[in-house]
N, C-alpha and C positions, 0 to 999 in steps of 0.2 A: 338656691343659692345666690343666683344673680335677683330673682324676684326680691327677694327678701330684702336686697340692698335697696331695690327701686321701693318699694313700701317703705322704708325708712326713710329713704330721701322726700317720700309725699308727705310722710307725717309730718316731718322736721320742717319741711317748707309750709305744711299749713300751720303749725304752731308759729313760724314767722312771722306768716299773714296775721295771724291772730292775735298776737302779741303787740304788734305793732297799730292793733285796730284800722289795719287797712280795710277798707271799705272799697266792696266791687259789690257792681249790680249780677242779678243773677246770673242774667246772660251772659255776663262778662265770667261768671267763677265757673259757668258749664265749658264756655269756650276753652278758660285756662287750664280745667281739669283734662277735657279733652286732647288740649293742644301736649300736655305731661303724659297722657297715658300714650300718648301716638310716641312721644320721642321716646321711652321705656321701651316697647314695642319695638323699633327700629333698632334701637341699642341689642336687645336682646336678638332679634335675628340678624342681625352682622356678626355677632360672637357665634350661631350655630351654624354660619355659611362657612365662616372660615374654621371653625373645626370639621366640613365636610368639607374642604379642600384639600385640608389637610390630608385625611383619612385617603381621600380618591390621589392625590399627590403619590402618596406611600404603595397605595395597591398598584399604581400605575407605574412607580419604580421597582416595584417587583417584576411585576410581569416584565418589565423591561429586560431586566437581570436573565432572567429566565429563556427568554426571545434570544438572548447574544448568549448562552449555555449553548442550546438548541441549537444555532446557527454553528459555533463551533463545533458539536460535536458531529453533523453534517458533514462538515468540512474534511473531517479525520476519517469518516466514514469514504467519501469520495478518494481522499487519497490514498488508501488502502487497497481500494476497487483500482486505481489506477494502477498501483504497485505490483497486484494481483495480476492484473492483466501483463505487463511486462514483463512480467517472470516467466509467463506462460508461453509467452510471445520468443522468449528465448530458450526458453526447454524445447519447444516446437523447434524454432531453428538447429539448433544441437540435437536433434532426435534427426531431423533432415538431412542433415550433412552427416549423422552419421551414418545413415541407410545409403544416400548415396554412395559413400565409401564402399561400404559392403559388396552394392550392388556392382560396383567396377571391379573388385576382387573377384568376386563371383563368376563376373562374365568372364574373367582373365584367367579362371580357373580351370572353366570349361572349354573342353575342343568344340571346334566349330561344327563338327558334325551332329550335337545336341542344339540345333535351333531352337526345336521345337520346345526342351525343358528350359531355356533361356527366354524364350520368347514368353513361356507361360509363368515364369518368378518374376520375369519383367510386368506382367501384368498383375500380380499380385501385390509384387512393391508398388505400382500404379494406384491402383486398391487401397493399399493400408494408406498411401499417401495423401489421396482423396479423401478418405476417413478422417484423417487428419485434421488437412483443411475444411471439413466441414463442422468439427468440433469449434478448430477455431474461431470460423465464421459465426459458429452459436454463442459462444463466449464473446464473440463484439457484441453481437445484439444484444444479450443480456447486459451487459456494460454500457451500451447506447440507452436502453430500458433504466438502468439504476439510472443514468447520467440523467435523464430526461425526467424522473421521477424527482432527482434532489433539485433539478432546476427550477420542478413547478414549487415543491416545496420550500427552497432556498427563497422564491421569487413572492410567495404568498407569507412567509417569515418576514420578508423585510418587509412588505407592505402593512403588514400589521404592525411592525418595528415604528415603521416613520408613523402610520398615524399614533400609537403612544406618543412618539416626541412631539407630535404637533398637539396631541392633548396635555401634555405636560406642560409646554410652551406657553398653551393657552392659561393653564390653570397658575401659571407665575405669575 
């Protein structure tokens, strides 16, 4: 459609020149025609570039919004993991305290002549306690690994987000 306007403009200009019997030398006519064609081409290119930059800006804005949503989701997952670790820690402490209370009750209920039985029960309780400590350490390691993964993903997404922001600023 824009090309039709340019052609119409060129025809109109040609009529004006011919109506006034404007006399030009052939080299000037060629130069004038070349200048007119160059002007039309540059206007078309500017309109095309403007359209492309609007589409690029829209795409970058959509990517920016998606990255913001992803970061919020990752942050919520991290908070959930921290809460789960705190819950497990409190349950483990409660169980350990209950186990120690039962152990003292058992020790008080046994006569001193049953020292071997008490020692065996104590060893068994220590083994259970060590088992829970091992589970707790494993959970801590898992949380640390997930936190590291979250940090890596978060840093990557923040870097990508910054790059998009810079691109958006450049396109404005």
